[in-house]
CHARMM internal coordinates of N, CA and C (Angstrom, degrees):
IC EDIT
DIST 1 N 1 CA 1.4578
DIST 1 CA 1 C 1.5328
ANGL 1 N 1 CA 1 C 110.90
DIST 1 C 2 N 1.3606
ANGL 1 CA 1 C 2 N 114.55
DIHE 1 N 1 CA 1 C 2 N 134.98
DIST 2 N 2 CA 1.4299
ANGL 1 C 2 N 2 CA 119.47
DIHE 1 CA 1 C 2 N 2 CA 173.11
DIST 2 CA 2 C 1.5050
ANGL 2 N 2 CA 2 C 109.54
DIHE 1 C 2 N 2 CA 2 C -119.83
DIST 2 C 3 N 1.3398
ANGL 2 CA 2 C 3 N 114.65
DIHE 2 N 2 CA 2 C 3 N 167.34
DIST 3 N 3 CA 1.4054
ANGL 2 C 3 N 3 CA 118.32
DIHE 2 CA 2 C 3 N 3 CA -179.63
DIST 3 CA 3 C 1.5390
ANGL 3 N 3 CA 3 C 108.55
DIHE 2 C 3 N 3 CA 3 C -114.10
DIST 3 C 4 N 1.3269
ANGL 3 CA 3 C 4 N 114.85
DIHE 3 N 3 CA 3 C 4 N 140.43
DIST 4 N 4 CA 1.4689
ANGL 3 C 4 N 4 CA 123.80
DIHE 3 CA 3 C 4 N 4 CA 177.11
DIST 4 CA 4 C 1.5387
ANGL 4 N 4 CA 4 C 106.46
DIHE 3 C 4 N 4 CA 4 C -126.48
DIST 4 C 5 N 1.3117
ANGL 4 CA 4 C 5 N 114.41
DIHE 4 N 4 CA 4 C 5 N 162.20
DIST 5 N 5 CA 1.4562
ANGL 4 C 5 N 5 CA 120.50
DIHE 4 CA 4 C 5 N 5 CA 175.66
DIST 5 CA 5 C 1.5066
ANGL 5 N 5 CA 5 C 108.15
DIHE 4 C 5 N 5 CA 5 C -108.99
DIST 5 C 6 N 1.3138
ANGL 5 CA 5 C 6 N 115.07
DIHE 5 N 5 CA 5 C 6 N 121.11
DIST 6 N 6 CA 1.4735
ANGL 5 C 6 N 6 CA 120.94
DIHE 5 CA 5 C 6 N 6 CA 174.07
DIST 6 CA 6 C 1.5272
ANGL 6 N 6 CA 6 C 107.37
DIHE 5 C 6 N 6 CA 6 C -86.99
DIST 6 C 7 N 1.3317
ANGL 6 CA 6 C 7 N 115.23
DIHE 6 N 6 CA 6 C 7 N 119.11
DIST 7 N 7 CA 1.4902
ANGL 6 C 7 N 7 CA 120.43
DIHE 6 CA 6 C 7 N 7 CA 177.15
DIST 7 CA 7 C 1.5339
ANGL 7 N 7 CA 7 C 108.72
DIHE 6 C 7 N 7 CA 7 C -88.20
DIST 7 C 8 N 1.3269
ANGL 7 CA 7 C 8 N 116.09
DIHE 7 N 7 CA 7 C 8 N 131.12
DIST 8 N 8 CA 1.4956
ANGL 7 C 8 N 8 CA 120.14
DIHE 7 CA 7 C 8 N 8 CA -176.68
DIST 8 CA 8 C 1.5426
ANGL 8 N 8 CA 8 C 108.24
DIHE 7 C 8 N 8 CA 8 C -120.06
DIST 8 C 9 N 1.3562
ANGL 8 CA 8 C 9 N 117.56
DIHE 8 N 8 CA 8 C 9 N 126.17
DIST 9 N 9 CA 1.4103
ANGL 8 C 9 N 9 CA 120.44
DIHE 8 CA 8 C 9 N 9 CA 178.95
DIST 9 CA 9 C 1.5290
ANGL 9 N 9 CA 9 C 105.10
DIHE 8 C 9 N 9 CA 9 C -119.85
DIST 9 C 10 N 1.3348
ANGL 9 CA 9 C 10 N 114.63
DIHE 9 N 9 CA 9 C 10 N 124.85
DIST 10 N 10 CA 1.5223
ANGL 9 C 10 N 10 CA 120.10
DIHE 9 CA 9 C 10 N 10 CA 173.51
DIST 10 CA 10 C 1.5130
ANGL 10 N 10 CA 10 C 105.52
DIHE 9 C 10 N 10 CA 10 C -89.36
DIST 10 C 11 N 1.2809
ANGL 10 CA 10 C 11 N 114.59
DIHE 10 N 10 CA 10 C 11 N 102.41
DIST 11 N 11 CA 1.4646
ANGL 10 C 11 N 11 CA 120.47
DIHE 10 CA 10 C 11 N 11 CA -175.88
DIST 11 CA 11 C 1.5994
ANGL 11 N 11 CA 11 C 109.40
DIHE 10 C 11 N 11 CA 11 C -69.96
DIST 11 C 12 N 1.2400
ANGL 11 CA 11 C 12 N 118.53
DIHE 11 N 11 CA 11 C 12 N -25.24
DIST 12 N 12 CA 1.4438
ANGL 11 C 12 N 12 CA 121.57
DIHE 11 CA 11 C 12 N 12 CA 174.65
DIST 12 CA 12 C 1.5285
ANGL 12 N 12 CA 12 C 112.47
DIHE 11 C 12 N 12 CA 12 C -69.84
DIST 12 C 13 N 1.2974
ANGL 12 CA 12 C 13 N 115.77
DIHE 12 N 12 CA 12 C 13 N -31.50
DIST 13 N 13 CA 1.4466
ANGL 12 C 13 N 13 CA 121.30
DIHE 12 CA 12 C 13 N 13 CA -176.69
DIST 13 CA 13 C 1.5467
ANGL 13 N 13 CA 13 C 109.85
DIHE 12 C 13 N 13 CA 13 C -88.47
DIST 13 C 14 N 1.3400
ANGL 13 CA 13 C 14 N 119.03
DIHE 13 N 13 CA 13 C 14 N -24.49
DIST 14 N 14 CA 1.4908
ANGL 13 C 14 N 14 CA 124.36
DIHE 13 CA 13 C 14 N 14 CA -179.25
DIST 14 CA 14 C 1.5311
ANGL 14 N 14 CA 14 C 110.63
DIHE 13 C 14 N 14 CA 14 C -61.39
DIST 14 C 15 N 1.3496
ANGL 14 CA 14 C 15 N 110.17
DIHE 14 N 14 CA 14 C 15 N 134.36
DIST 15 N 15 CA 1.5008
ANGL 14 C 15 N 15 CA 116.82
DIHE 14 CA 14 C 15 N 15 CA 179.17
DIST 15 CA 15 C 1.4852
ANGL 15 N 15 CA 15 C 112.56
DIHE 14 C 15 N 15 CA 15 C -113.02
DIST 15 C 16 N 1.3807
ANGL 15 CA 15 C 16 N 116.95
DIHE 15 N 15 CA 15 C 16 N 6.24
DIST 16 N 16 CA 1.4630
ANGL 15 C 16 N 16 CA 120.25
DIHE 15 CA 15 C 16 N 16 CA 176.10
DIST 16 CA 16 C 1.5177
ANGL 16 N 16 CA 16 C 115.85
DIHE 15 C 16 N 16 CA 16 C 76.54
DIST 16 C 17 N 1.3137
ANGL 16 CA 16 C 17 N 115.80
DIHE 16 N 16 CA 16 C 17 N 22.82
DIST 17 N 17 CA 1.5380
ANGL 16 C 17 N 17 CA 117.86
DIHE 16 CA 16 C 17 N 17 CA -178.48
DIST 17 CA 17 C 1.5496
ANGL 17 N 17 CA 17 C 111.69
DIHE 16 C 17 N 17 CA 17 C -64.69
DIST 17 C 18 N 1.3468
ANGL 17 CA 17 C 18 N 116.77
DIHE 17 N 17 CA 17 C 18 N -30.28
DIST 18 N 18 CA 1.4567
ANGL 17 C 18 N 18 CA 120.09
DIHE 17 CA 17 C 18 N 18 CA 174.93
DIST 18 CA 18 C 1.4802
ANGL 18 N 18 CA 18 C 113.70
DIHE 17 C 18 N 18 CA 18 C 89.04
DIST 18 C 19 N 1.3194
ANGL 18 CA 18 C 19 N 121.35
DIHE 18 N 18 CA 18 C 19 N 4.98
DIST 19 N 19 CA 1.4584
ANGL 18 C 19 N 19 CA 122.70
DIHE 18 CA 18 C 19 N 19 CA 178.77
DIST 19 CA 19 C 1.5221
ANGL 19 N 19 CA 19 C 112.27
DIHE 18 C 19 N 19 CA 19 C -58.90
DIST 19 C 20 N 1.3159
ANGL 19 CA 19 C 20 N 114.44
DIHE 19 N 19 CA 19 C 20 N -30.87
DIST 20 N 20 CA 1.4810
ANGL 19 C 20 N 20 CA 119.98
DIHE 19 CA 19 C 20 N 20 CA -176.91
DIST 20 CA 20 C 1.5545
ANGL 20 N 20 CA 20 C 112.04
DIHE 19 C 20 N 20 CA 20 C -72.06
DIST 20 C 21 N 1.3106
ANGL 20 CA 20 C 21 N 115.28
DIHE 20 N 20 CA 20 C 21 N -12.97
DIST 21 N 21 CA 1.4623
ANGL 20 C 21 N 21 CA 118.75
DIHE 20 CA 20 C 21 N 21 CA -177.77
DIST 21 CA 21 C 1.5676
ANGL 21 N 21 CA 21 C 110.35
DIHE 20 C 21 N 21 CA 21 C -72.44
DIST 21 C 22 N 1.2989
ANGL 21 CA 21 C 22 N 116.89
DIHE 21 N 21 CA 21 C 22 N 0.10
DIST 22 N 22 CA 1.5085
ANGL 21 C 22 N 22 CA 119.93
DIHE 21 CA 21 C 22 N 22 CA 172.55
DIST 22 CA 22 C 1.5068
ANGL 22 N 22 CA 22 C 106.24
DIHE 21 C 22 N 22 CA 22 C -64.28
DIST 22 C 23 N 1.3008
ANGL 22 CA 22 C 23 N 117.92
DIHE 22 N 22 CA 22 C 23 N -25.12
DIST 23 N 23 CA 1.5199
ANGL 22 C 23 N 23 CA 123.94
DIHE 22 CA 22 C 23 N 23 CA 176.72
DIST 23 CA 23 C 1.5000
ANGL 23 N 23 CA 23 C 108.16
DIHE 22 C 23 N 23 CA 23 C -113.15
DIST 23 C 24 N 1.2717
ANGL 23 CA 23 C 24 N 116.35
DIHE 23 N 23 CA 23 C 24 N 73.95
DIST 24 N 24 CA 1.4913
ANGL 23 C 24 N 24 CA 120.57
DIHE 23 CA 23 C 24 N 24 CA -174.32
DIST 24 CA 24 C 1.5044
ANGL 24 N 24 CA 24 C 115.37
DIHE 23 C 24 N 24 CA 24 C -67.02
DIST 24 C 25 N 1.3696
ANGL 24 CA 24 C 25 N 113.18
DIHE 24 N 24 CA 24 C 25 N -15.10
DIST 25 N 25 CA 1.4847
ANGL 24 C 25 N 25 CA 113.38
DIHE 24 CA 24 C 25 N 25 CA 175.39
DIST 25 CA 25 C 1.5389
ANGL 25 N 25 CA 25 C 111.38
DIHE 24 C 25 N 25 CA 25 C -82.17
DIST 25 C 26 N 1.2575
ANGL 25 CA 25 C 26 N 116.91
DIHE 25 N 25 CA 25 C 26 N -11.00
DIST 26 N 26 CA 1.5079
ANGL 25 C 26 N 26 CA 121.98
DIHE 25 CA 25 C 26 N 26 CA -179.50
DIST 26 CA 26 C 1.5109
ANGL 26 N 26 CA 26 C 110.04
DIHE 25 C 26 N 26 CA 26 C -104.23
DIST 26 C 27 N 1.3293
ANGL 26 CA 26 C 27 N 116.98
DIHE 26 N 26 CA 26 C 27 N -44.09
DIST 27 N 27 CA 1.5022
ANGL 26 C 27 N 27 CA 120.22
DIHE 26 CA 26 C 27 N 27 CA -175.56
DIST 27 CA 27 C 1.5210
ANGL 27 N 27 CA 27 C 111.36
DIHE 26 C 27 N 27 CA 27 C -119.95
DIST 27 C 28 N 1.3635
ANGL 27 CA 27 C 28 N 113.94
DIHE 27 N 27 CA 27 C 28 N 152.99
DIST 28 N 28 CA 1.4234
ANGL 27 C 28 N 28 CA 121.77
DIHE 27 CA 27 C 28 N 28 CA 170.46
DIST 28 CA 28 C 1.5122
ANGL 28 N 28 CA 28 C 110.76
DIHE 27 C 28 N 28 CA 28 C -146.56
DIST 28 C 29 N 1.2922
ANGL 28 CA 28 C 29 N 115.62
DIHE 28 N 28 CA 28 C 29 N 155.49
DIST 29 N 29 CA 1.4756
ANGL 28 C 29 N 29 CA 118.77
DIHE 28 CA 28 C 29 N 29 CA 170.22
DIST 29 CA 29 C 1.5560
ANGL 29 N 29 CA 29 C 103.51
DIHE 28 C 29 N 29 CA 29 C -120.22
DIST 29 C 30 N 1.3585
ANGL 29 CA 29 C 30 N 113.07
DIHE 29 N 29 CA 29 C 30 N 105.08
DIST 30 N 30 CA 1.4567
ANGL 29 C 30 N 30 CA 116.91
DIHE 29 CA 29 C 30 N 30 CA -178.03
DIST 30 CA 30 C 1.5303
ANGL 30 N 30 CA 30 C 113.35
DIHE 29 C 30 N 30 CA 30 C -58.24
DIST 30 C 31 N 1.2581
ANGL 30 CA 30 C 31 N 118.89
DIHE 30 N 30 CA 30 C 31 N 151.58
DIST 31 N 31 CA 1.4416
ANGL 30 C 31 N 31 CA 123.80
DIHE 30 CA 30 C 31 N 31 CA 177.47
DIST 31 CA 31 C 1.5910
ANGL 31 N 31 CA 31 C 108.52
DIHE 30 C 31 N 31 CA 31 C -57.52
DIST 31 C 32 N 1.3087
ANGL 31 CA 31 C 32 N 115.47
DIHE 31 N 31 CA 31 C 32 N 130.82
DIST 32 N 32 CA 1.4395
ANGL 31 C 32 N 32 CA 120.70
DIHE 31 CA 31 C 32 N 32 CA 179.44
DIST 32 CA 32 C 1.5123
ANGL 32 N 32 CA 32 C 114.09
DIHE 31 C 32 N 32 CA 32 C 85.98
DIST 32 C 33 N 1.3546
ANGL 32 CA 32 C 33 N 114.87
DIHE 32 N 32 CA 32 C 33 N -2.12
DIST 33 N 33 CA 1.5223
ANGL 32 C 33 N 33 CA 118.86
DIHE 32 CA 32 C 33 N 33 CA -178.67
DIST 33 CA 33 C 1.4980
ANGL 33 N 33 CA 33 C 107.68
DIHE 32 C 33 N 33 CA 33 C -100.78
DIST 33 C 34 N 1.3760
ANGL 33 CA 33 C 34 N 116.79
DIHE 33 N 33 CA 33 C 34 N 153.82
DIST 34 N 34 CA 1.3906
ANGL 33 C 34 N 34 CA 121.26
DIHE 33 CA 33 C 34 N 34 CA 175.90
DIST 34 CA 34 C 1.5609
ANGL 34 N 34 CA 34 C 112.05
DIHE 33 C 34 N 34 CA 34 C -102.74
DIST 34 C 35 N 1.3161
ANGL 34 CA 34 C 35 N 117.05
DIHE 34 N 34 CA 34 C 35 N -2.18
DIST 35 N 35 CA 1.4298
ANGL 34 C 35 N 35 CA 121.04
DIHE 34 CA 34 C 35 N 35 CA -176.01
DIST 35 CA 35 C 1.4763
ANGL 35 N 35 CA 35 C 112.84
DIHE 34 C 35 N 35 CA 35 C -132.78
DIST 35 C 36 N 1.3581
ANGL 35 CA 35 C 36 N 116.47
DIHE 35 N 35 CA 35 C 36 N 153.34
DIST 36 N 36 CA 1.4283
ANGL 35 C 36 N 36 CA 119.10
DIHE 35 CA 35 C 36 N 36 CA 177.33
DIST 36 CA 36 C 1.5048
ANGL 36 N 36 CA 36 C 114.14
DIHE 35 C 36 N 36 CA 36 C -74.72
DIST 36 C 37 N 1.3302
ANGL 36 CA 36 C 37 N 113.73
DIHE 36 N 36 CA 36 C 37 N 161.73
DIST 37 N 37 CA 1.4287
ANGL 36 C 37 N 37 CA 121.46
DIHE 36 CA 36 C 37 N 37 CA 174.90
DIST 37 CA 37 C 1.5065
ANGL 37 N 37 CA 37 C 108.21
DIHE 36 C 37 N 37 CA 37 C -134.46
DIST 37 C 38 N 1.3589
ANGL 37 CA 37 C 38 N 116.38
DIHE 37 N 37 CA 37 C 38 N 149.53
DIST 38 N 38 CA 1.4304
ANGL 37 C 38 N 38 CA 122.18
DIHE 37 CA 37 C 38 N 38 CA 176.32
DIST 38 CA 38 C 1.4879
ANGL 38 N 38 CA 38 C 111.37
DIHE 37 C 38 N 38 CA 38 C -78.95
DIST 38 C 39 N 1.3092
ANGL 38 CA 38 C 39 N 116.30
DIHE 38 N 38 CA 38 C 39 N 133.68
DIST 39 N 39 CA 1.4453
ANGL 38 C 39 N 39 CA 122.70
DIHE 38 CA 38 C 39 N 39 CA 169.54
DIST 39 CA 39 C 1.5404
ANGL 39 N 39 CA 39 C 111.67
DIHE 38 C 39 N 39 CA 39 C -94.80
DIST 39 C 40 N 1.3511
ANGL 39 CA 39 C 40 N 112.56
DIHE 39 N 39 CA 39 C 40 N -36.45
DIST 40 N 40 CA 1.5212
ANGL 39 C 40 N 40 CA 120.79
DIHE 39 CA 39 C 40 N 40 CA 173.73
DIST 40 CA 40 C 1.4980
ANGL 40 N 40 CA 40 C 109.29
DIHE 39 C 40 N 40 CA 40 C -122.13
DIST 40 C 41 N 1.3006
ANGL 40 CA 40 C 41 N 112.96
DIHE 40 N 40 CA 40 C 41 N 132.68
DIST 41 N 41 CA 1.4892
ANGL 40 C 41 N 41 CA 118.11
DIHE 40 CA 40 C 41 N 41 CA 176.44
DIST 41 CA 41 C 1.5670
ANGL 41 N 41 CA 41 C 112.88
DIHE 40 C 41 N 41 CA 41 C -94.76
DIST 41 C 42 N 1.3306
ANGL 41 CA 41 C 42 N 111.78
DIHE 41 N 41 CA 41 C 42 N -25.57
DIST 42 N 42 CA 1.5125
ANGL 41 C 42 N 42 CA 118.00
DIHE 41 CA 41 C 42 N 42 CA -176.58
DIST 42 CA 42 C 1.5186
ANGL 42 N 42 CA 42 C 107.01
DIHE 41 C 42 N 42 CA 42 C -125.93
DIST 42 C 43 N 1.3102
ANGL 42 CA 42 C 43 N 117.40
DIHE 42 N 42 CA 42 C 43 N 132.23
DIST 43 N 43 CA 1.4683
ANGL 42 C 43 N 43 CA 123.94
DIHE 42 CA 42 C 43 N 43 CA 175.00
DIST 43 CA 43 C 1.5220
ANGL 43 N 43 CA 43 C 109.38
DIHE 42 C 43 N 43 CA 43 C -131.96
DIST 43 C 44 N 1.3681
ANGL 43 CA 43 C 44 N 113.73
DIHE 43 N 43 CA 43 C 44 N 159.74
DIST 44 N 44 CA 1.4269
ANGL 43 C 44 N 44 CA 120.51
DIHE 43 CA 43 C 44 N 44 CA -178.80
DIST 44 CA 44 C 1.5303
ANGL 44 N 44 CA 44 C 111.84
DIHE 43 C 44 N 44 CA 44 C -66.24
DIST 44 C 45 N 1.3046
ANGL 44 CA 44 C 45 N 115.19
DIHE 44 N 44 CA 44 C 45 N 150.33
DIST 45 N 45 CA 1.4928
ANGL 44 C 45 N 45 CA 121.20
DIHE 44 CA 44 C 45 N 45 CA -176.68
DIST 45 CA 45 C 1.5460
ANGL 45 N 45 CA 45 C 110.91
DIHE 44 C 45 N 45 CA 45 C -62.94
DIST 45 C 46 N 1.3390
ANGL 45 CA 45 C 46 N 117.79
DIHE 45 N 45 CA 45 C 46 N -21.47
DIST 46 N 46 CA 1.4746
ANGL 45 C 46 N 46 CA 117.65
DIHE 45 CA 45 C 46 N 46 CA -177.91
DIST 46 CA 46 C 1.5354
ANGL 46 N 46 CA 46 C 109.74
DIHE 45 C 46 N 46 CA 46 C -71.62
DIST 46 C 47 N 1.2791
ANGL 46 CA 46 C 47 N 117.88
DIHE 46 N 46 CA 46 C 47 N -3.00
DIST 47 N 47 CA 1.5371
ANGL 46 C 47 N 47 CA 122.68
DIHE 46 CA 46 C 47 N 47 CA -178.92
DIST 47 CA 47 C 1.5375
ANGL 47 N 47 CA 47 C 108.47
DIHE 46 C 47 N 47 CA 47 C -102.67
DIST 47 C 48 N 1.3336
ANGL 47 CA 47 C 48 N 117.50
DIHE 47 N 47 CA 47 C 48 N 11.20
DIST 48 N 48 CA 1.4589
ANGL 47 C 48 N 48 CA 120.09
DIHE 47 CA 47 C 48 N 48 CA -175.35
DIST 48 CA 48 C 1.5588
ANGL 48 N 48 CA 48 C 112.63
DIHE 47 C 48 N 48 CA 48 C -57.93
DIST 48 C 49 N 1.3104
ANGL 48 CA 48 C 49 N 118.34
DIHE 48 N 48 CA 48 C 49 N -44.70
DIST 49 N 49 CA 1.4811
ANGL 48 C 49 N 49 CA 121.58
DIHE 48 CA 48 C 49 N 49 CA 176.85
DIST 49 CA 49 C 1.5063
ANGL 49 N 49 CA 49 C 112.11
DIHE 48 C 49 N 49 CA 49 C -56.45
DIST 49 C 50 N 1.3291
ANGL 49 CA 49 C 50 N 116.87
DIHE 49 N 49 CA 49 C 50 N -44.57
DIST 50 N 50 CA 1.4449
ANGL 49 C 50 N 50 CA 122.12
DIHE 49 CA 49 C 50 N 50 CA 179.86
DIST 50 CA 50 C 1.5055
ANGL 50 N 50 CA 50 C 111.05
DIHE 49 C 50 N 50 CA 50 C -63.51
DIST 50 C 51 N 1.3253
ANGL 50 CA 50 C 51 N 116.69
DIHE 50 N 50 CA 50 C 51 N -42.03
DIST 51 N 51 CA 1.4860
ANGL 50 C 51 N 51 CA 120.49
DIHE 50 CA 50 C 51 N 51 CA -179.95
DIST 51 CA 51 C 1.5522
ANGL 51 N 51 CA 51 C 111.38
DIHE 50 C 51 N 51 CA 51 C -67.42
DIST 51 C 52 N 1.3063
ANGL 51 CA 51 C 52 N 116.53
DIHE 51 N 51 CA 51 C 52 N -40.83
DIST 52 N 52 CA 1.4277
ANGL 51 C 52 N 52 CA 122.02
DIHE 51 CA 51 C 52 N 52 CA 177.30
DIST 52 CA 52 C 1.5509
ANGL 52 N 52 CA 52 C 109.79
DIHE 51 C 52 N 52 CA 52 C -59.09
DIST 52 C 53 N 1.3061
ANGL 52 CA 52 C 53 N 115.97
DIHE 52 N 52 CA 52 C 53 N -44.44
DIST 53 N 53 CA 1.4926
ANGL 52 C 53 N 53 CA 122.79
DIHE 52 CA 52 C 53 N 53 CA -178.88
DIST 53 CA 53 C 1.5693
ANGL 53 N 53 CA 53 C 108.77
DIHE 52 C 53 N 53 CA 53 C -64.68
DIST 53 C 54 N 1.3161
ANGL 53 CA 53 C 54 N 115.68
DIHE 53 N 53 CA 53 C 54 N -44.69
DIST 54 N 54 CA 1.5294
ANGL 53 C 54 N 54 CA 118.62
DIHE 53 CA 53 C 54 N 54 CA 176.24
DIST 54 CA 54 C 1.4936
ANGL 54 N 54 CA 54 C 109.72
DIHE 53 C 54 N 54 CA 54 C -57.42
DIST 54 C 55 N 1.3503
ANGL 54 CA 54 C 55 N 117.02
DIHE 54 N 54 CA 54 C 55 N -48.04
DIST 55 N 55 CA 1.4209
ANGL 54 C 55 N 55 CA 118.99
DIHE 54 CA 54 C 55 N 55 CA -176.78
DIST 55 CA 55 C 1.5125
ANGL 55 N 55 CA 55 C 112.62
DIHE 54 C 55 N 55 CA 55 C -60.15
DIST 55 C 56 N 1.3388
ANGL 55 CA 55 C 56 N 116.83
DIHE 55 N 55 CA 55 C 56 N -42.96
DIST 56 N 56 CA 1.4308
ANGL 55 C 56 N 56 CA 121.80
DIHE 55 CA 55 C 56 N 56 CA -177.12
DIST 56 CA 56 C 1.5133
ANGL 56 N 56 CA 56 C 110.75
DIHE 55 C 56 N 56 CA 56 C -73.80
DIST 56 C 57 N 1.3235
ANGL 56 CA 56 C 57 N 117.15
DIHE 56 N 56 CA 56 C 57 N -28.29
DIST 57 N 57 CA 1.4785
ANGL 56 C 57 N 57 CA 119.46
DIHE 56 CA 56 C 57 N 57 CA -176.59
DIST 57 CA 57 C 1.5533
ANGL 57 N 57 CA 57 C 114.91
DIHE 56 C 57 N 57 CA 57 C -80.67
DIST 57 C 58 N 1.3468
ANGL 57 CA 57 C 58 N 114.60
DIHE 57 N 57 CA 57 C 58 N -14.60
DIST 58 N 58 CA 1.4169
ANGL 57 C 58 N 58 CA 119.34
DIHE 57 CA 57 C 58 N 58 CA -175.74
DIST 58 CA 58 C 1.5607
ANGL 58 N 58 CA 58 C 110.54
DIHE 57 C 58 N 58 CA 58 C -73.03
DIST 58 C 59 N 1.3556
ANGL 58 CA 58 C 59 N 119.54
DIHE 58 N 58 CA 58 C 59 N 113.35
DIST 59 N 59 CA 1.4402
ANGL 58 C 59 N 59 CA 122.26
DIHE 58 CA 58 C 59 N 59 CA -173.72
DIST 59 CA 59 C 1.5821
ANGL 59 N 59 CA 59 C 109.30
DIHE 58 C 59 N 59 CA 59 C -62.58
DIST 59 C 60 N 1.3390
ANGL 59 CA 59 C 60 N 117.71
DIHE 59 N 59 CA 59 C 60 N -30.66
DIST 60 N 60 CA 1.4506
ANGL 59 C 60 N 60 CA 121.11
DIHE 59 CA 59 C 60 N 60 CA -176.18
DIST 60 CA 60 C 1.5053
ANGL 60 N 60 CA 60 C 111.02
DIHE 59 C 60 N 60 CA 60 C -90.65
DIST 60 C 61 N 1.3102
ANGL 60 CA 60 C 61 N 119.30
DIHE 60 N 60 CA 60 C 61 N 1.30
DIST 61 N 61 CA 1.4441
ANGL 60 C 61 N 61 CA 123.66
DIHE 60 CA 60 C 61 N 61 CA -179.45
DIST 61 CA 61 C 1.5376
ANGL 61 N 61 CA 61 C 113.26
DIHE 60 C 61 N 61 CA 61 C 52.39
DIST 61 C 62 N 1.3523
ANGL 61 CA 61 C 62 N 115.60
DIHE 61 N 61 CA 61 C 62 N 40.44
DIST 62 N 62 CA 1.4146
ANGL 61 C 62 N 62 CA 121.34
DIHE 61 CA 61 C 62 N 62 CA -177.13
DIST 62 CA 62 C 1.5716
ANGL 62 N 62 CA 62 C 114.70
DIHE 61 C 62 N 62 CA 62 C -92.36
DIST 62 C 63 N 1.3497
ANGL 62 CA 62 C 63 N 116.00
DIHE 62 N 62 CA 62 C 63 N -3.45
DIST 63 N 63 CA 1.5106
ANGL 62 C 63 N 63 CA 118.71
DIHE 62 CA 62 C 63 N 63 CA -175.67
DIST 63 CA 63 C 1.5047
ANGL 63 N 63 CA 63 C 106.78
DIHE 62 C 63 N 63 CA 63 C -112.76
DIST 63 C 64 N 1.2906
ANGL 63 CA 63 C 64 N 114.41
DIHE 63 N 63 CA 63 C 64 N 133.50
DIST 64 N 64 CA 1.4491
ANGL 63 C 64 N 64 CA 122.20
DIHE 63 CA 63 C 64 N 64 CA 173.57
DIST 64 CA 64 C 1.5533
ANGL 64 N 64 CA 64 C 106.98
DIHE 63 C 64 N 64 CA 64 C -142.13
DIST 64 C 65 N 1.2993
ANGL 64 CA 64 C 65 N 116.90
DIHE 64 N 64 CA 64 C 65 N 175.16
DIST 65 N 65 CA 1.4555
ANGL 64 C 65 N 65 CA 120.47
DIHE 64 CA 64 C 65 N 65 CA -177.07
DIST 65 CA 65 C 1.5192
ANGL 65 N 65 CA 65 C 107.36
DIHE 64 C 65 N 65 CA 65 C -158.01
DIST 65 C 66 N 1.3579
ANGL 65 CA 65 C 66 N 111.62
DIHE 65 N 65 CA 65 C 66 N 160.68
DIST 66 N 66 CA 1.4385
ANGL 65 C 66 N 66 CA 117.25
DIHE 65 CA 65 C 66 N 66 CA 167.24
DIST 66 CA 66 C 1.5292
ANGL 66 N 66 CA 66 C 112.48
DIHE 65 C 66 N 66 CA 66 C -145.78
DIST 66 C 67 N 1.2562
ANGL 66 CA 66 C 67 N 116.64
DIHE 66 N 66 CA 66 C 67 N 152.96
DIST 67 N 67 CA 1.4903
ANGL 66 C 67 N 67 CA 119.51
DIHE 66 CA 66 C 67 N 67 CA -177.31
DIST 67 CA 67 C 1.5526
ANGL 67 N 67 CA 67 C 106.89
DIHE 66 C 67 N 67 CA 67 C -93.72
DIST 67 C 68 N 1.3184
ANGL 67 CA 67 C 68 N 114.32
DIHE 67 N 67 CA 67 C 68 N 131.52
DIST 68 N 68 CA 1.5185
ANGL 67 C 68 N 68 CA 119.11
DIHE 67 CA 67 C 68 N 68 CA -176.16
DIST 68 CA 68 C 1.5130
ANGL 68 N 68 CA 68 C 106.24
DIHE 67 C 68 N 68 CA 68 C -123.48
DIST 68 C 69 N 1.3531
ANGL 68 CA 68 C 69 N 111.71
DIHE 68 N 68 CA 68 C 69 N 149.91
DIST 69 N 69 CA 1.5065
ANGL 68 C 69 N 69 CA 119.49
DIHE 68 CA 68 C 69 N 69 CA 173.68
DIST 69 CA 69 C 1.5244
ANGL 69 N 69 CA 69 C 102.91
DIHE 68 C 69 N 69 CA 69 C -88.10
DIST 69 C 70 N 1.3283
ANGL 69 CA 69 C 70 N 116.91
DIHE 69 N 69 CA 69 C 70 N 133.88
DIST 70 N 70 CA 1.4498
ANGL 69 C 70 N 70 CA 121.18
DIHE 69 CA 69 C 70 N 70 CA 175.86
DIST 70 CA 70 C 1.5090
ANGL 70 N 70 CA 70 C 108.23
DIHE 69 C 70 N 70 CA 70 C -125.92
DIST 70 C 71 N 1.3599
ANGL 70 CA 70 C 71 N 114.44
DIHE 70 N 70 CA 70 C 71 N 151.70
DIST 71 N 71 CA 1.4281
ANGL 70 C 71 N 71 CA 120.84
DIHE 70 CA 70 C 71 N 71 CA -175.55
DIST 71 CA 71 C 1.5092
ANGL 71 N 71 CA 71 C 109.86
DIHE 70 C 71 N 71 CA 71 C -77.75
END
COOR INIT
IC SEED 1 N 1 CA 1 C
IC BUILD
């Protein structure tokens, strides 16, 4: 069993501040859109500090995560 981080974006809460774009492999704001979208839903556990920083940096508090056991 390994652990992965599930990244969760509340698109109704997102205000399009763009702080999440620090991790452009995970988030994007498509042209013409006002809100971010997830490009990756699952990331390796070694990125936990990065994900915690993204979640705390989001002014709209639209980013959360959870650690999952994967087979």
